N, C-alpha and C positions, 0 to 999 in steps of 0.2 A: 363461246368467244370468251375467252379465259385470259384475265394477265396471269403471264406464269415469270413475270419480273417485274421490277420497278418500269413503268416505261413501255411495258411490250407486252400486246394480245396476240393470242394464239386461236386458232382456230384450225380444223379439218372438214372437207365435205368431197361428196364423192366426184371423180370427175367424171364427164359423162363418155368422152372417149375412151379413155384408158380401165375405167369402169374400177378404179383404185380412189381411196382418200389419199388427198393432197392438202399441203397446211400452206398456208394460208397468216400474214402479218398486221398487223395495227399498228405506228410508234405513234398516239398522240401528239406527245409533246412535239413533233417534229412532224406532223403531220402524213406522218409517211405510210402509204399501203403500198404491201410488199404483195408479189405474185397473187393477186387475188382470185379469187373464187367463192364468191358470196350469196350464201343462199339469201331469198328475200326475205326472211327474217331475221337476217345479220342486219340488212342495210340500215334498218332504226337505230339498232345500238351503234351503228359507224357514226351516225350523224349524231348521235349524243355525246359520244367521246371526242370528235372531231370539233367537224367534221375532215376530212381526206384534203390535203392541197395536194399531194404529191403522188405520182403511181410510180412504182418503178417495178422494172422487171429484173430478175436476175440473168434470163436467158430469153431468145426470141418464141421459144417454144410456149411461156409461159402466159400467155393472153387471157385465156381462163374466159373470164367473166370480166375484162375490160371495157368492152362495148358495154355494158349495162352498169357499169360504177362511172362511166366517163360521160354518160348521159345523165346520170343522176346529178352527180356534182362538177360538173362542166369541167371536169381536165384533162389535160393533155399527158397522155402514157411517155415516159421515156426508156429505150430499151435499147439495147448493143448496136452501134452503126454497122458491123458486121453481119449481124441479123435481119436488117433492111427487108433484106427480101420476103421474108416470109409475110408480109401484110401487106394487105390492097391498098392501094390509092384512094385518098379519103380515109383509113384510119385514125382518127385522133392520135399520133403516135409521131414522137420526136426521135432523135438518135442523138446517144451520149457514144465516147470514144474511152478507153481506161486512161485510168488517172485525172480522169475528170473529178470536179467536186459538185452534187447534186443537192437537193432540195436545202437551197441555201444557204449551202457550205454544210451542211449536218451529215453529209453521205460520200465517202469517195470509193471510189471503179477500183479495183484491181483486175487483173488479167487471171484465168485460171485455161481455157484454152485446153485443149488437148481433147475431151468428149467432142467437144463441137467448136467452133472458132468462137462464135460467140458467148461459149461460158465465162460467168464472171462472178464474184465475188463484191460485196459492199459491203466496207464499215463504216458501223455508225456509232462512234466513240461515246455518244450522249446516254444511248442505254448499253454500253459495252459490249454488241452485238457486231457476230459476223453473218449476214444472209448469204447463203449457197445455192445454185441451180442444182444442176444433175452429177455433175462429179461426185458425191459422196451423199449416201443416204442416212438414216438412222433407222434403224428397224434391231431393237434389242442390240445396239451399239451401234458405232460407225459403217460404212461398208460400201462396195462399189455395186452400183447395180450389174444385174446381170450380163456376162460377158456378152449373150447375142444381141444387146443393144449398143454395142460398141462395134466400131469398122477392123480396128487390131487391138483385141483387147492388152497383151500385153503391154506392147507400148503407149495404150491408152493412162495404164495405171500408172506406169512408169512415170508419162507427165502429169498426171494428176497431184501422184504423189511430191513430186516436185515441187508442184505449184502450192498446193497445201502446206509442207515443211516448211515452205518460202513466209508463206504470209504469218504462218505460226510464231517462227520466229522473231518477223518486222512487228508484227502488229497487238496490240491489247484488247480482248475481248474476252468476257465471260461468258458469252451466250451465243450456240451455233445455233443460227435458225433455216433450218434444211427446208426446204419445198417438199420432201418425201420422207415421210416417218415422222418422229418425235423431235421435236428442239431438242437440244442440249442444254441445261441451264444451270450453270455453273460449271465451272474447271473444263471450260470448254475448248480452250485454247491447250491447254495439255491434253484434251484430249484428240484433238484433231491432231497434233504432235506423233504424238501415238500412233495415230491410224495412217500417217503419214510415212513412219517410219518400221511398221510393220511389212 
């Protein structure tokens, strides 16, 4: 776990189901934990930095270690309403809607869609960041996930480009917090704009 920008802590951990490392983030100033996959060794550091007060998912697939985190810190997870069918009755999760303000007003939810109905982007102005789910990944630059993970690759990519282009035009942010790959620290808005226009 390391601080990548003022107020933003990042770490990677291997996802037990997909076998790849995925990224998670903690914003101590806002108490926000994003898409957490948290090795036991990192739980203590989370507590020292925070502890977390809010757990937010960028889409329904990013439950990851939420069960462990909610039990440890006594929290409820927030996830997109259109993805609530993914969760079991009794899971400590509550829905949010596109346009909602979360985490005591620190985070605003924006609709991405296209790759899945609940694909979201979370704008966090206090740390100049935009957190994204699966529509864009960052491995040696921004890119799409492989075509075989999309139902209709060309339509999906067009929809994602449109959504990310809109957010790059409308929102101020310097950092892009991706769930897959390395975060983009600095000039992320321009990077996302270029990706959307490519």
